Structure formats: structure tokens, C-alpha cells
N, C-alpha and C positions, 0 to 999 in steps of 0.2 A: 586537694582538688577543692574541699569546701571553701578554702581560702580563694582560690582562683573564680569561684562561683560567687562568693560573697563581694569581691572586688568587681566583677562585672555586674552584679546587682547595683551595688554602689554607685557604679559609673551611670545606669540606667538612671536610677532616682535622680541623680544630680540633673542629668540632662532634661528630664520630665518634671522637674519642681516638685518631688515626691520624698516626704520625710524617709530617711534610710531607719526603718523601726525594726526591730526583732521580730514582732508579728509579720510585717510583711515579707521578711526575707524567710521565715518559715514558710510562706505560702508559695514563695517564689521558689524556695528550695525543693519544695515537691513539685509543682507544676512544670518546673523549666527542663526540658528534655523528657517529659513524661508522654508516652505515646498511647496512655489508656485512656484518653479523651475523660478525664475524672468529672463528676459533677460536684456541687458546691459540697454535698453532704459528705462525698469521699476525702475532699481538700480538708474539710473542716475535721473528720475522724481522724485523720492523719495527723493535722498540726495540734488537735488536742493535747498528742500524746505529751508534747513539749510544753504546751500553753494550755493548762487546763481551764483556764478563767476566759480563754477567746470565745466569742460567740460565733453562732453560724451568720449572723448579720454581718460581722466584721469580716470574717473570711469573704462572704458575698461581696461587700462593698469593696475589699483589698483587689479582688477578682476581676471586677468591673472596672477599678481603676487601672488594671493592667491591659484591660483590653481598650480602656480609651485612649491610652499611649501607645499601642502595638506591642505589646509585650507578648500576648496572647489572643488567641481569636476566639469568639463565643459561637458556640454551636447551638442554635436551638434546636433542641430536639423535640420529638413527639410528647415526651413525657416530661421532660426538665431540660434545661440548658446544660451543656457539656462545655469543656474549656479543652483547646487544643493549642499545644506548645508550638507546632509548626504552623508558621505564619507563611511559609513561601508557597507557592502554587503545588497545590496537590488537590486530590478527590477524596471522597468518603463514602465508603459501603457501609449502609446500616442495616443491621439483619432486623425484619420485620418480628421475628420471634423473640429472639434474646435482647434484642436491643444493642448489641456490641457493635461499635463503631470502629472501622479499619480504614488506614489511609491508602491510597495507592498513587502512583506518580501521574501527574498531569497529563495526557497523551498528546505529544507535539504537533499531531496532525489535526487536531481540533481548532476550528477557526471559530474565533470567539467577535460575536456583534459589538465591540466596543465603540467603534465610530459612528454607530446608530443609535448609541445612548445621550439621550439629553440631558448630559450631566457629568461630573467628575467620577469616574468610576474608582472605589476605594479596594473593593474586593470583590471578586469571583469565585465561586464555589459550585463545584461539580458535586452533586450529591446523587448516589445511586442506592437504591433501596432493593432488597431481595432477602432471602434466606440462606445464611452462611452454611458453609459447609458441615460444621458439627450439627447444627439444626436440623440439615436435610438428610443427615445420616441417621440422626435419631429418627426422623420421621419415616424414613426408609425401612429401617429395623422396626417400627412399629406397624407398620401397613404390612410386613411379612407377617407379623405375629397374627394379624387379623383375617388372613387367607381362611375362609371356611370351606372345606370339601364336603 
């Protein structure tokens, strides 16, 4: 499986004029098919396990190179940028309490105003914010404990 992933990575690098380095592959290996929307620190912490000398700046640069060639998408979040391996049409639900980002399928019945945009559309994002079920349950439990008779 790792060989298949490396082969795909090698083809992506060749197609986009990127050097096929072991550090780039380590970042790609962690981020590809990763549905947790990791930020640069999460990616760096994972990649450092095999490449202790890699800097946060190098990981950040590699991630942004991947963004520039369309391998991943950058989500500018309230506190920091997160990266998304799913580049096809989908939306994001962002919890305002814990910051967790979850994907959801883009509703087919949504009409998008692409024709009224004065320019070439590269990306459309549907972002919904609120409180996730886990945080909502904690909030409900805490409110029950605050009832004073």
C-alpha cells in the first residue's frame, strides 16, 4: 500500500514539477486521505517522528506547495489554517466550542451563483458553524447539574 501511495506521489510531483523528496513524501503520506483536517503543528509533530530534523517552517512550506498544485485544500480557520485532503465538492461543519471540523456531502439542490461571479471560480466552500453533538451533550449535562431548587 505504501508503494502505491509513493507511486501516486511520484506521479503528482512529476506532473507539477516538484522534487520527489522523502520529507515531501512524509508530509504527503500523513495528509493524503487524512479526514481530521490537521493543522501545520499536527502534521509537523507526526512527520518529526521519522524526520527529527524537519522544521515546522519546512512542513508549512510543503503544505502550501501542495495547496498551490491542488493536492490539498487550505481551510483558513478561526485560530489557524487547517488542511483538507478532500478536494472535491463538500462542506464543513466547524464546532464553535471545540473547533472540530467535519465534512458533509454538498447538497445537490443548492444553486450556486457561479454565473454571477466576475472571474474564474477556483473553489466554492460551504461552511457551517455551530456546536457539535459532543459539546452540546456536555453543555446539556452541565446545565442539568446547575439546576437549583
